[in-house]
Each structure stands twice: as C-alpha cells, then as structure tokens.
N, CA, C and O of each residue as an XYZ file, in Angstrom:
288
protein
N      72.658    139.668    -27.650
C      71.908    138.449    -27.448
C      71.072    138.423    -26.415
O      71.393    138.411    -25.227
N      69.800    138.413    -26.946
C      68.459    138.647    -25.629
C      68.669    137.924    -25.123
O      69.246    136.931    -25.567
N      68.124    138.151    -23.396
C      67.938    136.950    -22.747
C      67.004    136.118    -22.454
O      65.820    136.394    -22.647
N      67.471    134.800    -21.864
C      66.299    133.709    -22.184
C      64.657    134.034    -21.941
O      63.764    133.450    -22.555
N      64.477    134.902    -21.097
C      63.350    135.360    -20.475
C      62.286    136.311    -22.054
O      61.144    136.263    -22.512
N      63.226    136.853    -22.262
C      62.699    137.342    -23.352
C      62.527    136.791    -24.952
O      61.842    137.265    -25.859
N      63.172    135.932    -24.944
C      63.310    134.733    -25.875
C      61.949    134.121    -25.636
O      61.218    133.792    -26.570
N      61.590    133.960    -24.223
C      60.705    132.357    -23.735
C      59.070    133.608    -24.247
O      58.118    133.096    -24.834
N      59.060    134.948    -23.940
C      58.339    135.676    -24.358
C      57.663    135.940    -25.829
O      56.470    136.051    -26.112
N      58.844    136.005    -26.689
C      58.546    136.336    -27.724
C      58.199    135.267    -28.591
O      57.634    135.417    -29.675
N      58.734    133.606    -27.828
C      58.266    132.407    -28.535
C      56.836    132.192    -28.186
O      56.106    131.492    -28.888
N      56.441    132.776    -27.131
C      55.475    132.704    -26.544
C      54.471    133.501    -27.217
O      53.492    132.841    -27.564
N      54.433    134.918    -27.542
C      53.849    135.561    -28.554
C      53.281    134.918    -29.502
O      52.080    134.652    -29.555
N      54.393    134.537    -30.569
C      54.467    133.462    -31.850
C      53.771    132.341    -31.386
O      52.687    132.552    -31.929
N      53.659    131.522    -30.899
C      52.811    130.530    -30.417
C      51.119    130.876    -30.857
O      50.334    130.360    -31.653
N      51.036    132.071    -29.849
C      49.335    132.274    -29.933
C      48.931    133.275    -31.143
O      47.757    133.450    -31.470
N      49.980    133.883    -31.745
C      50.004    134.008    -33.401
C      49.230    133.375    -34.042
O      48.219    133.778    -34.618
N      50.049    131.377    -33.931
C      49.801    130.843    -34.962
C      48.608    130.695    -34.760
O      47.786    131.144    -35.560
N      48.256    130.052    -33.677
C      47.206    129.179    -33.110
C      46.108    130.328    -33.499
O      45.322    129.799    -34.285
N      45.734    131.721    -33.256
C      45.204    132.364    -33.660
C      44.849    132.250    -35.374
O      43.820    131.761    -35.839
N      45.622    132.648    -35.905
C      45.916    132.240    -37.936
C      45.390    130.502    -37.917
O      44.590    129.911    -38.642
N      46.113    130.095    -36.914
C      45.270    128.501    -37.922
C      44.072    128.101    -37.387
O      43.568    127.108    -37.911
N      43.386    128.708    -36.323
C      42.085    129.152    -35.965
C      40.835    129.871    -36.883
O      39.641    129.617    -37.043
N      42.253    131.435    -37.653
C      41.297    131.449    -38.545
C      40.661    130.910    -39.986
O      39.593    131.041    -40.584
N      41.828    130.284    -40.182
C      41.758    129.374    -41.141
C      41.096    128.143    -41.063
O      40.544    127.811    -42.112
N      41.065    127.905    -40.772
C      39.951    126.419    -39.764
C      38.212    127.328    -40.201
O      37.180    126.926    -40.737
N      38.514    128.258    -39.805
C      37.305    128.729    -39.895
C      36.335    129.284    -41.337
O      35.135    129.121    -41.556
N      37.116    129.801    -41.953
C      37.196    130.655    -43.307
C      36.756    128.830    -44.601
O      36.171    128.783    -45.684
N      37.345    127.767    -43.808
C      37.022    126.822    -44.980
C      35.968    125.598    -44.933
O      35.839    124.375    -44.865
N      35.351    126.775    -45.018
C      33.748    125.503    -45.315
C      34.149    124.168    -46.020
O      34.339    123.001    -45.681
N      34.174    124.689    -46.827
C      35.042    123.149    -47.679
C      36.412    122.629    -48.258
O      37.109    123.137    -49.137
N      36.705    120.931    -47.178
C      37.787    120.873    -47.701
C      38.163    120.698    -49.536
O      39.132    120.010    -49.858
N      37.354    121.341    -50.553
C      38.440    120.860    -51.466
C      38.313    122.266    -52.516
O      37.235    122.631    -52.985
N      39.792    123.047    -52.809
C      39.923    124.316    -53.229
C      39.201    124.049    -54.574
O      38.656    125.103    -54.902
N      38.912    122.825    -55.723
C      38.135    122.992    -56.239
C      36.232    123.773    -56.257
O      35.662    124.678    -56.867
N      35.930    122.933    -55.389
C      34.314    123.632    -54.678
C      34.735    124.998    -54.341
O      34.064    125.945    -54.750
N      35.527    125.135    -53.809
C      35.680    126.887    -53.776
C      36.275    127.717    -55.208
O      36.784    128.780    -55.563
N      36.023    127.008    -55.485
C      36.830    128.000    -56.843
C      35.359    128.084    -57.834
O      35.046    129.131    -58.401
N      34.503    126.771    -57.939
C      33.465    127.410    -58.649
C      32.595    127.586    -58.245
O      32.109    127.251    -57.165
N      31.863    128.745    -59.897
C      31.070    129.369    -59.818
C      32.052    131.406    -59.209
O      31.754    132.597    -59.120
N      32.877    130.751    -59.054
C      33.339    132.474    -58.514
C      34.680    133.038    -59.864
O      35.786    133.575    -59.821
N      33.509    132.389    -61.225
C      34.429    133.376    -62.398
C      32.594    133.067    -63.008
O      32.043    132.008    -63.305
N      31.933    134.862    -63.005
C      30.552    134.533    -63.868
C      30.640    135.351    -65.307
O      29.734    135.502    -66.126
N      32.005    135.834    -65.368
C      32.227    136.566    -67.002
C      32.680    135.423    -67.894
O      33.905    135.538    -67.852
N      32.406    134.388    -68.676
C      33.183    133.616    -69.516
C      33.635    134.399    -70.691
O      34.630    133.884    -71.202
N      33.457    134.874    -70.952
C      34.364    135.689    -71.887
C      35.561    136.781    -71.494
O      36.272    137.406    -72.281
N      35.566    136.814    -70.233
C      36.954    137.253    -69.961
C      37.398    136.287    -69.019
O      38.340    136.799    -68.414
N      37.152    134.990    -68.545
C      37.467    133.796    -68.027
C      37.991    133.724    -69.526
O      38.780    134.660    -69.397
N      38.170    133.314    -70.916
C      38.121    132.766    -71.931
C      39.477    133.979    -71.983
O      40.490    133.403    -71.586
N      39.764    135.383    -72.331
C      40.255    136.219    -72.383
C      42.213    136.251    -71.741
O      43.228    136.587    -72.352
N      42.023    135.740    -70.303
C      42.772    135.812    -68.747
C      43.330    133.887    -69.665
O      44.431    133.341    -69.584
N      43.013    133.760    -69.855
C      43.016    131.994    -70.578
C      44.516    131.990    -71.627
O      45.628    131.473    -71.514
N      43.702    133.047    -72.881
C      45.158    133.270    -74.003
C      45.630    133.955    -73.140
O      46.733    133.551    -72.773
N      45.224    134.952    -72.577
C      47.387    136.052    -72.125
C      47.684    135.358    -71.163
O      48.645    135.899    -70.615
N      47.153    133.688    -70.203
C      48.589    133.917    -70.434
C      49.047    132.802    -70.596
O      49.923    132.342    -69.863
N      48.239    131.816    -72.150
C      48.471    131.104    -73.179
C      50.126    132.149    -72.898
O      51.062    132.261    -72.107
N      49.680    132.614    -73.958
C      50.451    134.121    -74.613
C      51.615    134.543    -74.360
O      52.605    134.634    -75.086
N      51.306    135.018    -72.360
C      52.832    135.095    -71.571
C      53.521    133.710    -71.691
O      54.708    133.833    -71.996
N      52.990    132.045    -71.490
C      53.404    131.736    -71.332
C      54.514    131.142    -72.217
O      55.584    130.695    -71.803
N      54.081    131.207    -73.565
C      54.103    131.104    -74.861
C      55.656    132.173    -74.579
O      56.664    131.546    -74.253
N      55.774    133.704    -74.713
C      56.803    134.132    -74.904
C      58.246    133.853    -73.833
O      59.464    134.009    -73.911
N      57.495    133.476    -73.085
C      59.116    133.624    -72.022
C      59.627    131.696    -72.326
O      60.291    131.205    -71.413
N      59.321    130.839    -73.447
C      60.162    129.575    -73.821
C      60.880    129.823    -74.548
O      61.224    130.811    -73.898
N      61.612    129.871    -75.522
C      62.759    129.969    -76.240
C      62.061    130.509    -77.569
O      60.833    130.466    -77.631
N      62.930    131.102    -78.814
C      62.278    130.873    -80.436
C      62.141    129.440    -80.873
O      61.021    129.421    -81.383
N      62.627    128.276    -80.957
C      62.920    127.145    -81.074
C      61.551    126.569    -80.879
O      60.738    126.650    -81.800
N      61.069    125.680    -79.135
C      60.501    125.420    -79.273
C      58.876    127.004    -79.119
O      58.112    126.901    -78.159
N      58.733    127.815    -79.809
C      57.947    128.319    -79.659
C      56.888    127.998    -81.361
O      55.700    128.222    -81.595
N      58.015    127.395    -82.262
C      57.921    127.182    -83.924
C      57.385    126.046    -83.347
O      56.176    125.861    -83.491
N      58.168    125.096    -82.604
C      57.630    123.838    -82.591
C      56.202    123.337    -82.580
O      55.643    122.521    -83.313
N      55.837    123.919    -81.734
C      54.192    124.094    -80.875
C      53.391    124.921    -82.040
O      52.201    124.609    -82.017
N      53.604    125.588    -82.738
C      53.099    126.698    -83.985
C      52.145    125.648    -84.904
O      51.580    126.055    -85.918
C-alpha cells in the first residue's frame, strides 16, 4: 500500500491537472451554446443529407423486424 506522502503528492498532481483541463476548457468555449458552435460547421449540404440517411438506416437496422415493418 502507498504511504501517505505518496498519496498526497499524487492527489496534488491530479488536482493540478484537473485545474489545467478546466482552464483549457474555459478558454475554448467562447460561446455557451453547443448549437452556436455547430452552426456553420457543415458546408456540404448534400453530404450532410447522406450522413443523416446513413444514420437513419443504421438506427432502423438495429430495430427488431416487426418494428421496422410498422414504420415503413
């Protein structure tokens, strides 16, 4: 088992790392809304629509067959 001094040192290191991550996260978030960050990030609408269709078909493939038939 680790001695108390080692645990204290490791805890202090973790606290410093968490504080650094929080600081970096705060600096990167100029907007508080996730939607504001997303708007304008997709420039190719046709590709975006293909991605939506792929996601829809992927979700449908995961459903039981009887539920797929009901929604068709």
